[in-house]
N, C-alpha and C positions, 0 to 999 in steps of 0.2 A: 299471637296477631300484632295488639298491642306494641309491645315488642322486640319483633320482626317489621312494622307503623318508621316507630322510630329511628331504626337502623335504616331504613333506606331513610332517607330524606323528599321529601313529597311525596310517597306514593302515597294511594289513596285509596281503602280498602273499607268497603262498607260492609257492615252487615242487615241482613233484613233475613226482617221473622216475616214472614208470609201470612200464621198465623192470626199475627193484631197489628200487622204496619212500623211496629216499631221497626227504628234502622238505628244505627250507629254509623258513622265517621272516626273512621281512623286516619290521624291522616298532620304528618308533625313536621311539619318544613323548615326548621329548630335541624334536624336528626337529630343527631347523639345526647345534645346540648340542650335539647328540649327535652331528652330522658332527665337528664342529671338537676336540669329543671324542676320536671315531675320529681325529682326524689327527697329534693332538697326544700320543698313549696312552703313544710311543717318544717322549717329551720330556721333558724336564724345563720345567716351567710357569713363570711370576714369579710365577703368580695359581692356585690353585686354582679362584674359582669362573666360566664363562665370563660375559661381557658379551654383552645379550642384546635388541635393539629391537627392537620394531614396533609400528608406524603405521602405518593409513591417514589417506591424506589426499587431498580432491576420490576424485575414481576410482583411484587407487593405492594401493597396502602394500606396505611396505615395511619389509624386517625386514636383520635383521643381528647377525650370530656371533662376539665375537670372545675372545680369548686371547694372549697373550704366552705363547712359550717363550723361551730362555735360545738359542737361534739367532742365526746374523744373515742368514737369508735371505725372504725374504718367500712366502708361500701364502694367493696368494687367489680364491679362484673365488668369480663373480662369473655370477648363472642371475636370468634377463628371461623371467618365466612359463613359468618350467621348460628352460630353452632356455640352452645352457652358455653366455653369451657369451663365450668363450673368450679375445676379442682388449679385454674386455671395453666403453666406451664409454662414454656418459654418464655411470647410478648410478653407476659406477667414480671416475669420475671428478665428485661431485656429491662417493662417496666418500672420493674421496681430499681432499680440503682439508675438506671438514668437521674429518677426522677431525687433523689438521696442525694448525688455528688449534683449538680443543676441548685438544690437551693443549699448550700452543703457548697458549695459553691460564688456564688451568684453572695448567701452569708459577707465569705468575706472581704472577695473582693469592694462587700459595701460598708464592712467594719461594723457590721451586726453583730456579729461571729470576731472576737478579737483570738493574737495571738498564740495567749494559752488558754483558748477558750476550746475545748473536747467540741471534735465535728456528734450531730446532727444524729439520733439511732437510725436507723427505717423503722420503727416504731414509731417515733418523735414524731417522726414528717407525714405520714399515716395517718398519728389522729388526727380525725373532723373528714376525714377529702373522702370524696363523694364525687369518682374514678368512674363513663362509662372506656373502653378501651379498650378498638375495632378491628380485627385485620381479614386479610385479605391476599388465599393466594391461592399459588398452585400447585395439585397435588399435597394438602397439609394431610399431616399425621402426626396425628390422634393415638394415643397412649386411651391405651384395653377399648372394650366393647360399648364403654355407654355414649362415645366423643367427648367425655367431664375432664379432657389435662393434650396439649399441644405442643411435640414434642418435634416440630422442623430443628435445631439450629439454630441452621442461620439464622433463625428469627428472632432469636436473641438482643443481634448484634447489631438487624436493621433497626426490629423498635427502639433499641440504649439512641443509638445515631440520632432514629425522628424525635425522640420526646430529649434530648438534652440539648439539641437545637432548635427543638422552638420552645422551650419552656426559658432558653437564654435569654432569644432571641424578647418574648414575652414580657421577660424580669428589665433586658435595661429601655423596650418602649412602655413599663407599668411599673419604677421602681416604688409609685404606695403603695401600692397593690401587694408587691415581690414583700417590701417591707409589713405589711399586715400577714403577708403570710408566713412569712419566718419568723416571727411573732412570735406567732399561734403557733409554731413551733416546737 
């Protein structure tokens, strides 16, 4: 229920136990941004602002919230139509390629990476990353009975494009945060 409340910004879920009158309200106005903040609450973050990207293309909605912390493990949660796709899928592939390319492109453009420096690897750019990625689409094609992996091939390119554009704009508008992220990577 908490996961659903995070994925549905502003929705209010009230859990009430009539036996003893206990009540819990789940409501997160910030949606998946609040989810990332919740996951990172006990961590030292590299940048205080959660990067939030949201865009609708054709009949697909792509939303991502990400923030880096000083740790070394990646914490990536992926959802397709509110289903937790624990094995990832095409949306995760699109996100990862866009993240790696966007960070390397900006690092070169800002002269943080020099001409003779190697590009940062996918593993490098995901160290310390906390991210929630949510896509909503018509006719999702899940692989396997448990719906743990999204298989729609067109989603990879859509997510890649949305994330590339969103990160590009964010890095241009927030160069000091971009530099901190690249230095962390």
